[in-house]
C-alpha positions as CSV (number, residue, x, y, z in Angstrom):
1,M,50.9,-107.6,42.3
2,E,51.0,-109.2,45.7
3,W,48.3,-110.1,48.2
4,K,48.1,-107.4,50.9
5,K,46.4,-108.0,54.3
6,E,44.3,-104.9,53.7
7,Y,42.5,-106.9,50.9
8,R,41.2,-109.3,53.6
9,L,37.4,-109.0,54.1
10,G,37.0,-111.6,56.8
11,I,34.9,-114.0,54.7
12,H,37.2,-117.0,54.2
13,E,35.9,-118.3,50.8
14,I,35.9,-114.8,49.3
15,D,39.4,-114.0,50.7
16,E,40.8,-117.3,49.3
17,Q,39.3,-116.5,45.9
18,H,40.7,-113.0,46.0
19,K,44.1,-114.4,46.7
20,V,43.9,-116.6,43.6
21,L,42.8,-113.6,41.5
22,V,45.8,-111.5,42.7
23,E,48.0,-114.5,41.7
24,C,46.5,-114.3,38.3
25,I,47.3,-110.6,37.9
26,S,50.9,-111.4,39.0
27,D,51.1,-114.2,36.4
28,I,49.9,-111.8,33.7
29,E,52.4,-109.2,34.8
30,R,55.2,-111.7,34.8
31,A,54.4,-113.0,31.3
32,V,54.2,-109.5,29.9
33,A,57.6,-108.6,31.5
34,Q,59.0,-111.7,29.7
35,Y,57.3,-110.8,26.5
36,D,55.5,-114.2,26.6
37,R,52.2,-113.5,25.0
38,Q,51.1,-117.2,25.1
39,S,51.5,-117.4,28.9
40,A,49.9,-114.0,29.3
41,D,46.9,-115.1,27.3
42,A,46.6,-118.3,29.3
43,A,46.7,-116.4,32.5
44,I,44.1,-113.9,31.3
45,V,41.7,-116.8,30.3
46,R,42.3,-118.4,33.7
47,M,41.6,-115.1,35.4
48,A,38.5,-114.5,33.4
49,D,37.1,-117.9,34.3
50,L,37.9,-117.6,38.0
51,A,36.6,-114.0,38.1
52,Q,33.3,-115.0,36.5
53,A,32.8,-117.8,39.1
54,H,33.9,-115.4,41.9
55,F,31.6,-112.6,40.8
56,T,28.7,-115.1,40.6
57,L,29.3,-116.2,44.2
58,E,29.6,-112.6,45.4
59,E,26.4,-111.5,43.6
60,C,24.5,-114.6,44.8
61,L,25.4,-113.8,48.5
62,M,24.4,-110.2,48.0
63,R,21.1,-111.3,46.4
64,I,20.3,-113.7,49.3
65,L,20.9,-111.0,51.9
66,D,19.2,-108.3,49.9
67,Y,22.3,-106.1,49.8
68,P,21.2,-102.6,48.7
69,G,24.4,-102.0,46.5
70,L,24.0,-105.2,44.4
71,A,23.3,-103.4,41.1
72,E,26.2,-101.1,41.4
73,H,28.5,-103.9,42.5
74,A,27.4,-106.1,39.6
75,D,28.2,-103.2,37.3
76,H,31.7,-103.0,38.6
77,H,32.1,-106.7,38.0
78,K,30.9,-106.2,34.4
79,Q,33.4,-103.4,33.9
80,F,36.2,-105.6,35.1
81,S,35.2,-108.5,32.8
82,V,35.0,-106.2,29.8
83,H,38.5,-104.9,30.6
84,L,39.8,-108.4,30.7
85,E,38.4,-109.0,27.3
86,T,40.4,-106.1,25.9
87,L,43.6,-107.8,27.2
88,Q,42.8,-110.7,24.9
89,E,42.7,-108.5,21.7
90,P,45.3,-110.0,19.3
91,F,47.2,-106.8,18.3
92,V,47.6,-105.1,21.7
93,T,51.1,-103.6,22.0
94,T,53.2,-104.2,25.1
95,D,52.8,-100.6,26.2
96,V,49.0,-100.7,25.8
97,F,49.0,-104.0,27.6
98,R,50.9,-102.6,30.5
99,E,48.5,-99.6,30.7
100,R,45.6,-102.1,30.9
101,I,47.3,-104.1,33.6
102,E,47.8,-100.8,35.5
103,F,44.0,-100.4,35.2
104,L,43.6,-103.9,36.7
105,H,45.7,-102.8,39.7
106,Q,43.7,-99.6,40.2
107,W,40.4,-101.3,39.7
108,W,41.3,-104.1,42.1
109,D,42.5,-101.7,44.9
110,T,39.4,-99.5,44.6
111,H,37.0,-102.3,44.2
112,V,38.2,-104.4,47.1
113,Q,38.9,-101.5,49.4
114,K,35.6,-99.7,48.8
115,H,33.0,-101.9,47.2
116,D,33.9,-105.4,48.5
117,K,34.5,-104.1,52.1
118,S,31.1,-102.4,52.0
119,Y,29.2,-105.6,51.1
120,A,31.4,-107.7,53.4
121,L,30.4,-105.6,56.4
122,H,26.8,-106.1,55.4
123,L,27.2,-109.8,55.0
124,L,29.2,-110.2,58.3
125,K,26.5,-108.1,60.1
126,H,23.7,-110.3,58.8
127,T,25.3,-113.8,58.8
128,A,28.0,-116.0,60.5
129,L,30.0,-116.2,57.3
130,G,33.1,-114.5,58.7
131,K,33.2,-116.6,61.9
132,S,35.5,-119.5,62.2
C-alpha cells in the first residue's frame, strides 16, 4: 500500500500520522509476501500502537469541537483495532492473512475518504488546524 494524495486531509499532524500508518500496512504486506511471520507480527504491533495513539488524537479533536459524528467515527476505529487483533492470532494461514490485509486496504480507503474527510472538513471549518 502506498500513500496517495487523495488521503490528504489538510491537517498536518493527522496527515503525517496517516502516512506512517500506511507505511505500517506496507510493512505488513511486505513481510507476508516474504513469509516472514516475525516481521509481520512486529509491524502489526507497531501499527496497533500507532493506530491507538492516532485514534485517541482524532477522537479528542472531535470531542473538543463537538463533532456530531464522533460516536460513529469511534466505532469505526474500534472495528479497525479489533481487526488488527485478528491478524495477531497465532494460527492464521497465509491466505487468511492476505484476506485480512485486503480488509485493511478497503477499510482504510473507505474510512479516510469518507469518515476522516467529513470530520476534517468540520475541524477545518471551526479551527485554524489546517492553516500553515
